[in-house]
N, C-alpha and C positions, 0 to 999 in steps of 0.2 A: 640274591639273584633280581635279576630288575625281569620290571613285568610289564610290557606293555599290553593297551587297551584304546584301539582306535576308535572313532565317532568322528562326523562327518560335526562340522558346523554353521548353525545359521540356513539360511536359504535365502532363492532369490535369485538376479538374473546374474553375479561375479561365482564362482564357482566356489563354492564350502569347502573353512578349512576341511585338515585331516587333522585332526587332536589326540596328540600318543600322550598317552599317560603313563607316567617314568615310578617305579615305588623298589626303594631298594639300597642295594651298594650298583655303583658304575666303579667296577674293580680289574683289576688283571682276568678273572675267572668271568666277567661276563662281556666286559667291552667287544671280543669280535663275533658272538651272538647275536648283542646288538648294533655295530655295525651293519651287521649278516639284514634285520627287521628292521631298520632305518632305509638301509640302500634301498632295499625291496618295496615300503612302502610309496617311496617315491612313483614308479612307475603308474602306481596306484592314483597319486593327489593330483587333484587338479588343479585345486588350486592352493594356501596357505597351510605350509606345515608346521605345527604348535607343537612344541615338547614344555607336556606340562611336570617340571620339577618338585612341585611341592612336596611327593612325599621321598623322591630319594635324600639316604643318609647320609651317604657320602661317595661324595667322587675323584677322583684322581687323578693322574697325569693323562692315562688310557683313555678315560671319559672323554680329556677333554678332544682329544687328540679326537676321539670319535666324533662327541659334534661339530666340529673342523670340518672334518672329515666327507659331514654328509653334506652338512653345512656349503663347501666348495660341490659337490654334487649337484644337489639340489638351486644352486646357483645356472650350472651349467644346461637345470632342462628350463629354468627361467622361472622356477618354483621359490619362491622367498618362505623361510627358516626366522621362531619366533621361542622366545621362550618365555614361560608362568612361570609361576610360580615359585621362582629358584629362594630356595632356602637361603638364610646370610650367610653358613658356612660356602655356600658355592661363592654365594653372589663377591663374597670376601677370594674365595681362587680365582674366579674371574677380574679384581679389581686387579691384585698382584701381581695376575701374569698378564697386566695389559688388555685381555679376550672383553672387558664390559661393552666395549661396546662393537663391538663383532655380531654377536646378535640382539636386534633392537626386540625390545618388551611386542606381549605382544599388546 
């Protein structure tokens, strides 16, 4: 199961990013719930949305579709989305699929 914890980062005149820590597997059993939660967060995220993948143990093609869909929705709202803590196995997946440049690092 994917667990999401959110916390604003930083302070100052610019809106603080919304930090989302994902854990576990992003697979066929968790993608619908994850998509719903992340899209819901966009309405409450005044600044950048940062997804920490450091504790994600698996990400399938459905997980990639969620990341792309959330990024598209975020972009339409003017909210940048960034990934941090990308494990080597997920970095490789992003590279193999040609998506590594779609997600700027934090």
